[in-house]
C-alpha angles and dihedrals in degrees: 000000000000110000112213120194114196127197135192118343092000091061090048094050094046093044092231141071093216134030134182120207129184113225130192103210126331129329134181110256093231091055092050094048093047088059093051106036123057113225092012092146092056088074106079094175117053138142116234122189123185115194090342096308127107113257142177127235092258092060115114124237129201133203094271098050131109119217126195119193126192132171117234111243121208137176138091 
């Protein structure tokens, strides 16, 4: 199972701080998150970590990976 940890607005939109999803094979992280989080594409700036390493949305995840997703906050 892919474990997905959500922070900030992403946790609010998904209705959970943590999700587990069974994957058969590999899937791009953006595709997976679009299926789970309403309005995911409205967030242009986000931080994606896969197994503790920075990643982009086109990175592939497998059934044993852990994904962390955080919105980028700005302002002053």
